[in-house]
Each structure stands twice: as C-alpha cells, then as structure tokens.
N, C-alpha and C positions, 0 to 999 in steps of 0.2 A: 429574536422577533417572536418566536413561538411562546416564550415566557410572557412577553408583554400582551400578546393576544389572549392567552389563557387567563391572565389576571384581569384584563379588561372585560373578558367574558364573565368572570366571577363577579365583578362589580355590577354589571348590568343585570345579571341574574339576581343578585341580592336586592337591588332596587325593585325589580319586577316582583319578587316574592312578597316584599313588604306591601307594595301597592295592591297586589291581588288579595292578600289576607285581610287587608283593611276593609275591602268590599265583601269578600266571600263570607266573613264571619257574621255578617248581618242577614244572610239568607236563612230561610226556614230549615230546620234540621231534617225534615222529611224529604228534602231535595238531594241529600247526600247520595252519591253513586247514581244519580239520575241525570240524563242528558238535559233535562229542563233546567238544572242548575247552571249549566253553561249557557243555555238560552237566555236566562235571566241576567247572568253576569255580563254577557256580551253587550247589553244595553247600557252598561255603566261606564262613563268616560274614564274614571280613575282606573278601573279594572283593565280597560283596553290599553291605557298607557302602561300599566304593569305588564300586560301581555307583550306589548311592543318592546319594552325594555328586555323582557325575557327572551323574546325571539331574536333581538339584536345580539344578546349575550350568546345565544345558541349558535348564531351565525359566526360570531367571533370564535366560539369554541370549535366550530366545524373547520374554520380556517386554521386553527391551531392543530387540530387533528390531521389536517391535510399535510402539515409540515412535520409532525412528530407522532410518536407512538402513544397509545392510550395510557401506558404506565407513566409517561412524562406529563401528560396533560391533566389527567384525573385528579392528582393530588392538589394541583393549583386551582382547579375548579372548586375544590372543597372549601376554599377560603371565601366562597360567596356569603357564608353566614357572617363573617367579619364585616363585610361591606354592608350587609343588612343591618348589623348592629350599629354601625356608624351612621347610616341613614336614619335609623330609628332614634338614635341619640340626637341628631340634628333636628328631627321633627319634634321630639318631646322635650328638648332643652333640659336634659338631666345630665349631671356629671357622670363620667365613666368611673365605675367602681373598681376596687382591687380585684374582684372576681372577674370582671370583664377583661381587664388587662392581663390577668393570669391565663384566662381561657384563650385569648388571642395569641399570647406567647406560646402556649402549648401547641396550638394549630400550626403556627409559623415554624417552630422548631421541628415539629413532626414532619412537615413537608420538606424542609431542608435535609433532614436526616435521610428520609426515604429516597429523595432524588440523588443526593451525593453518594450514599452508600449503595443503594440498589442499582443505580445506573441503568434503568430500563432501556432496552434497545432492541433492534432487529424488527421482526415482523414482516409479513408478506401477504400478498393478496390471496384470499382463500376462495376456493371454488364455491359458487353459490349453493351447491348441493352437497357440500362436504359434511361429513358426520360431525365435524367440529362444532357445527351450529346446534347440535343437541344440547350443548352447554347453555345456550341462550334459552332453549325450550325448557330446561330444568329451572332456570331462573324465573321464567314466566309462570311455571306451575307453582313454585314456592310463593310467588306474589299473590296468585289466586287463592292459595291456602290462607295467607294472612288476611285477605279481604273476607273470606268466609269465617275465619276465626273471630273477626271483629264484631260479628252480628250481636252476640249476647253481652258485649262488654260495655263498660262505662264510656262516656264521651271522651275522656282523657285517653283511655286505652284505644278507642276507635281511631282517634286522631293519630296516635303514634303508629298503629298498625297500617292505617291507610297511607301515612307518610312513608313508612318503610317500604311498602309495596310500590308507591310512586317512585321512590329512590331506586328500587330494583329495575323498574321499567325505564327510568332515565338512563341507567347504566346500559341496558340493552339498546336503548335509543342511540347512545354514543357509539356502541359497537356497530350498529346498522349504518350510522352516519359515516363512520370511517370506511366501512365496506363499500357503501354506495359511492363515496368519493374515489376510492381506489379503482372501482370498475368504470366509473365515468371518465377517469383519466385515460382509459383504454378506448374510449369512444362512446358517443351517446347511444348508439345502437346496442352496445354491450350492456350498458347500464339499464336500458329499458327492457331488455330481455330477461333480466334477473328479478327475483322477487323482493330483494332487500329494500329498494326505494319505496315500494308499495307497503311493505310491512312497516317501514319507518313512519309513514303517515298514520297508520292504524295505532301503532304503539304511542306515537306522540299525542293523539287524542285521548287514549286511555290513561296515559300518565298524567295528562292535564286534568282529567276528570277526578282521578284519585287525589291529586294534589289539592284541588279546590275543595273536595270533600273533607280532606284533613283540615284545611283552613276553616271550613264551615263548622267543624266539630269543636275546635279548641283554638286558643291563641297561638300565634306563630312560635312562641317560645316552647311550646310542647311539640308541635308538628315539624317545624323546619329542621331542627337538629337531627332527627331520625332520617329525614329525607337526604340531608346533606352528607351524613355519615355513610349511608348505604351506597349512594351512587358511585363514589370513587372506588370503593372496594369491589363492587360488581364490575365496573369498567375495567379495572386492572385484571381481575380474574378472567374476564372474557378476552382481554387482550392477550393473555397467555394461552387460553384454551383455543380461541378461534384464530388468532393471527400469529401464533407461535412466537410472541414476544418473549424476551428473556430478562431475567433479573439475576444479579449476582447471588449465587446460592451457596457460598462457602458458609461454614458454621457461624463465623463472626458477622458476616454480612447479613445472613438470614435473620439472626437475632436482632440486629440493628434495624432491619426493615420492619420486622414485627413491632418493635418498640416505636418506630416512627409512625406506623399506622395506628397503634394504640394511642399515641399522643394526639394524633389528629382527631380520633373519635372522642377521647377524653376532653380535649379542648372544646370540641363542638358541644359536648354534653354540658360543660361548665357554662359556655356562652348561652346555651338554651335555657338556663335557669335565670338569666338576666331579666330584670323587670322592663328593660328597654324594649324587649321584643314583644311585649304585650301592650295593648292600648289602654289608656286610663279607663278604669271602671271594669276591667276584665279580671276575673278571678282565675289566675293561672293554675293554681293548685286544685281547684274544685273539679269534681267529677261531673258537674252539670254546667250547661252553658249560661254565661252571664250576659250582661247587657252589651250592646254593640260598641260602647265607648265612643 
C-alpha cells in the first residue's frame, strides 16, 4: 500500500509542477523571491489547479510516510519527473525519444536497486528538541547559501540554484511531516506543543516560493530535475540523522546503494534535457528568458 501511495503522490506532484511552471514562467523576472509572485500566481486558475494537484500529492506522500520510513518513500517520490514527462508528452503530442526512455529506465532501475539492496528500515520518534535536528538546520543554511550565490548568476544558473534550494527545503519538509505525524499519533496535545508542525508551515511556504522563482527564471527542463534530484537525497539523509533509520552498510550493499542513487540522479538529469519539459517557443539552453510559449 505504501508503494502505491508514494507512486500516486509522485504522479500528482508531476502534474502539479507542470501546471505551475506553465503559469509561473510568464511572470516578470523582478518578482523572483518576492511574495508578490505568489500573490499574482494565486489569481491564475491553472496555477491553482497545479497547487491542488501538488497538495494532493503531498497528502498522499504524507500517508506513505505515516506507514513507512523516509528511506523507502523518498526514492519513489523521485519518479515525479517521469510523470511530469508523460503529462508534457500528452499535452504537446510529441513522440517519446530514445533519450526519454533511457532516462526513465535509469531512474526506475536506480529506485529498485536502492530499495532492494539498501532495505531502509527502523526509525523512531525523535524528541522535538533533540540535537539530531541540527542536521535539518545545516540543510537550511546550505539552501540559504545557494539562494545568495544565485544573485550574480545567469537565469539558467539562478533557476538551477533556486530549484536545488527548493529541493532541499522539500526534503526538510518531508522530515518535518514525518515528525509531526509521529507526534500527532501520540495525541493532538503532544503535536500542538511541539515546534515541528508550525515549522512545517513556514518551510512549505518558503519552498513553494523558491520553486516558483525557479519556474519563473527558466523552463521546467532546467529547474525541475535539480529539485527532484535533491529532495530524496536530503530526505534520506535526514531520515538517518534525525530518525535513526538504517540502511544495509556492508561493502557490497553500500556500493550498490550509491550506484542506485547515482542512477536516479543521472536519469533525472537525462530527462531534464528532454524538449518535452519545455513549452514551445522556450529556449531551454539560453541564459536569458524567452517567450512564454
């Protein structure tokens, strides 16, 4: 059941990202990283449908996280780019290329290798004030550094850095979601007395702003792969650091796990170069923003 929930979540996330980028790319560049970008987007019906799809995907992901460890769910959520690719293919009515099929195969095999060999398991509720949460703080600090480093860069680089930062925040969001669910299972009062549910709301808004800024700066083929590749890695790392989840760490198993993760990232990168992820009229490789298509 948890596998079905995670894959369904990935499907709705992919649909949501395609719809959001379709609208966000038309917004003025000076709105990047500003709350008025969200204020403008919220008036667009297509963007709202994209948000609804993403939220539904996140709810399904939360249900999957309630039944399984981060290490089992995150690799499956990484397939949202494949679903985005399929939706874009249906919208633009273009044949799937050999590059697309190869990228999808890399991601799929990478997920299978990681889950079968790594066998992520275990995990426990962490005290809200445990020093283990310092790991999440470090992730947030690195994300902030990426945003600051994007200032003098080209639009293409900005999009990739914003997307990577958004992916890091999405990974933290997944960890906060799991923590909140574990505490709420002990009672509503316990959950409301902790800081994680409130931090979850803040991180969700910031990650959304970063994602839309990335979509505003460049086509989805440039931004979404970085976002999708970073989120599961951060989620798995936080699962180990915060919730004491375990992976098989024998020499052979560790090598296979690393290979599996590398295949996921490589597959996402290959898919990210696909023309199906950009709207007609967009110059995916350019350093400047093209027409809205």
